[in-house]
N, C-alpha and C positions, 0 to 999 in steps of 0.2 A: 511500537511505540518506546521509544527508551527513556525511560525517567533516572533522573540522579538523588537520591533521598541519602538523609544523612543517618549513620550507623544505627542510631539509639533509635530509629523508627523502623528500622527495618521488619523487628516483631511485629509490631503494630501493625502493617504492611502486608505479612503475609496471614497473620489470621486473619482479617477482612480482604481480599484480595479479590475482590470483585471491584468494576467499576467502570460505569457508563462515559465512553467516548463518541463523540458525534453522533445518538443516537444507537449503539450498538454497544451490547455488555462484554467487556474485557476483561482478562482474569492476569493478575500478577503474576511473573515465574521469575524469583531470582535463579539463575541455573547459567548464570553466564561464567566466561570461563575465567574470570577474575576472581569467583567464590573456591577455587582450587588452590591450595600453599604452594605454588610452584616461584620459584625465582623469577618470573616473569616479570616486566613493568609494571604490567596492568594489575599482577596479582597484589604488588607491591602496596599499589596504589587504594586497591578495594580487598585485599584479600582477608581473610581470619585474624583475628587479635588487631587489623587497625583502625583506628580512628576515623579514617577518613569514608569519605561516601560510598555508600555502597552502590551495586546497577540494578535497578527494574525493570525485563521486560511486560509490555502489558498487551497480550494475545488475544485474538478474537476468541472469545469460548465456542462459538459454534466450530471455527477449525478445531478447538481440541474436543468439541465431542465426535466428531468425524475419523480422529484414528487413533479415541479411546474405546482397548480391548472391552471385550465382555469384564459387568461387575466379579463374576465369579473368580477369572483372571486377573483382576484388579485386588482382591484381598487374597488371593494362594499367592501376591508378588509379598503384598506385606507382613503377611502371615511368616512367610518362607516355612512352606511344612520341612523338609529336609533339614534342618537346621533345631527342631522340636526337640530332636533327638539329646541336645545337650543338655535339657532338662528331664527327659521321660526316660532317659538309660541312667543315668545316678539315680533314679528312682527306684526304678524297676530293679536296680542289682541291687538298692536296699532292703527291698520287698523279699530277693530271692536270699541274701545275705542274713537275712533277719528271721526264716521259717515261715511268714507271711503267708496265712493259705490263699490263693487266688482265688478272692468272692466279690460280692462287690465294695467291699471297704479300699481293697485292693486295687479297683476299677476309679473309684473314687478318685483315690490317693492320683493315680496318674492322666484323669480326666484334671484336675485341679492343678495340675503339675504344666501342663501341656495348654492351658488356660492362661496361666501368668506369664508363661516365656512367650506366649506368642501376645499378650498386652504388652511384654518387656518390647517383643521389637518392635510393633508398633512406634511406643514412645521412643524409643531407640530412632528409627526413622523420623520422627515430628523434633526431636533434639537436634540432632545434625542439621535438617532444614531449616530449623530457626537460627542456630548457629553458623551456618554458613562452610563446613568442611566439606559438603556433596555434591560439589557440581555434576555436570552430565558426564565429563570428560574424565572425572574422577572416580578413583575404584570404589568409595565408601554408596552406603544404601542401593536402594532400589530403583530409586529415581520415577518414582510415582509421583511423588510432590510436586517434581522438577520439571516434567514432564503436565501436567495439568490435570491428572488423570483422576487424584482424587486431592480432597482441601485439608491442609490444616487440622480445622474443627472438625473435618468427619474421621480424621485418624484420630483424633483425642478421645471422640465418642465410639467408635469400635473400640478402642483398649477399655475404654468404663464395660462395656458392654461384657467383654471379654473375661473381667472383673465379677461379676458377678456370680456363673458358676464356681468361680474357684472358691469368692468367699464362703457360699451356702456349703459347696462339699466340706471345706476347711472344719466351718461350723460343726455341720453333722459328726464327721470322725473326731473333734476333739471333745466334744459330748460326754462330759462322763470323766474325762480324760484329761487334768488339768494341766500333767505333764505334755502330752501332745499339743494344747493349745500355746500353753510359753514355748514350746520347739517351734512349733509355726508361729508363732510371734518373731521369733528372736531368728531365726532360719531368712523370715521377708524382711527384718531388717539390715540386717548384715548383706545377704546375697540382691536386691535389688539395686545399689548402687553400683555393682559390677556388671548388671546385666544390664539395665538401661541406661547406661552412659556410655560413649563411643570415648572416652578419653581418658577415665580415672582409672581403666586399670592396665593402661600401657605405661603410667608414670614412671619410672625410678627399674630398678634390676629387679624389685621384690612382687613386682607385680602378677609376671606370673603363676607365683604361690600361690597369691590371692584369688585370681582369677578362677584356678584348679582348685580353691575350698569351698570358693561360691557358688560352684559348677559339678562339686562332687562330692566332698563326705556329706554337706549340709544338706542337700536334699536327700540323698541314703539315709540317713540318720532321723532325718523329721518323718522320711516314707515307714520307715522303722517305726517310730514313735508310736506313730497314726494310727497304726494295724494291731502293733504288738505288746506297744509300753517300753518295749526295751531295744537297746542296740549295743549287739555284742563287739567284739575288736572285728569280728568277720564284717561287719557291717560297716566300720569308719575302714577300712583295705578297702573295699569293694567299693565305697566312695571314689578312695583316694585314683583308686585305676580309672574309675569314671572320670574323673578329675585331668589325667593324663589325657584321655583321649580328647577331653574337649578341649584343651590347653592345647594339643597337636593342631588342630583347626586354625585357635587363633594365633600361633604361631605362624601359617601358612599364611594368614591374611595379612599379619604383619610384618611379611615379607613384601608382598605386594604393594604394601602402604609407606613404605618408609620414605621415599621423595616427599611426600606431603608428610608424614610423621616430623622430618628434619625442619620443615618449614614452619611448622607449625611450634615447634620449640617443645618437643614431646619425644623423651627420651625414653624409647621403646625399646627391649633388648636385643632384636634384631639389629637397630643402629649401634648399640652399645656394643654389638658382639661383630657386625661388619656383615654382608650381604652374604661372600662364600660360609664362613663360618657358622650360622643361623641357619645359612640353608641344610647345610650337612646335618646340625643340631636338628633335624629334623627324622632325618632320618635316626638317632636315638631314641626320640620322643618315641615313633613307632615301633621303635623293638620294647621299649620299655613297658607297652602295653600289653604286647604278649607276655613280657616275658615276666612283670612283675608278678602275674598272680600265680603263678610257680613259687618262685621263691615265698609268698608268702603260706601257701602249700607248707614246703619246709618249715615256716618258722610258725606252723600251728594253726595261722592265726585264716585260712580257709579250708574247704574242704579237698576231697580226694579230685572229686567234679573240676576245681581250680586246673588241674592239668592240660584241660583244653583250651587254657588261656592262647596256646601257640597258635590254635587257627584262626587266629585272628590276623596272622604277621602278612600271609596271601592276599587279605582283602587289603592292609594297608600300605605295602608295598606296589600293589596295582594302582590305588589312590594316589602315592606319592610320586608317581616317577614321572609326570611331566615336570611337578617342584622341584624335584632333586637335578633333572635338568636344565632345569635355568640358571641362564649366564646373569640376569639384571632385575631388577623390581619388576620394569614394564615388560619382562620377557609372558608373552601367552599359556606358556605351559603351568603359570601360579596358577591363571583365573581356570584352568582344564583342571587340575589338582585338587582346588578349593567343590569343583561342580563333582568331582567322583568323590569325595569325601563327606560331603551329602548323604548320597545312597547308602554309602559304603559305614558309615557310622551310625545308621540301625541295624548293620550286620552284624558290626562290629559287638553292638549293644547287644544283641540275640547271641552271640559268643560268649561274653562276659555273665549274663545272666546265666548261662548254662553254666561258665566257671565256678560261679559264687553259689551254685545252688544247694541250698544245705539238709 
């Protein structure tokens, strides 16, 4: 059953998506092609940013139950374990560069960062679903909510549950260290808008710098302050390199999202540069991840072990190879590159921790 609802009512429908139709429970799914920001006639009528009505599909809940994967797989799709490296890697680099002992405090730091990052993934998924830019045929999101495998209320509850151990670990780490507490609060305020929002970090040409700051130096410095109470220049430098690695993943994802971003009016760096130049720029970003640790050692900001930084280059070259051969934003090579960058980012993180081991 298809229903047309005023766009201002879309949020209310998706937050309470169950209705009984003819004695059979149905669930609301806003996953039609009109929610993709494309230049089609349907998208102009019901696409993001329009005040026109929104399209809702009411699907029998029994059919959704039959097609739903196991709960652990749905949870893994929402948490995105491979993407947790974008928070854990800079924190681990910060611990290594500050000379922190690898004890229970360091483990709590990494646990807290992983929980916050996972909660941000869930909030990001929920925000995109309620805002409308994540249709089934679009590149955004995990499509868990669009397929009816989870409800918005359940995803919001999962994010709240993940934040509980993160806050408990943060309070324990900050006990007796006011500087660490202030750093944790400041880092959370500064980083969450860029982590939990899919639109804000891509606005304007300076957006990559803001994203690299939120996903690099801030977690690194916060981890160092929480364990050692200090953040030497090497910590800032190591966090900057980790931020470059996170920015590389975001840059390749923006290449794939160019048509959607153009229709939504977002001035992403990829749109400003053009596809060919933005694609070639990913090669330079990957090279910087391996080369910058060596330059930092030459400048005296990193130990001699930073000479291991170029070991990350073969991994990044393998991960980026499909993207560098892509000719259009719809090329399947971009999706393959993103899938490779997930596991490669954990291995690159291990190389960076070795490179900044003090």
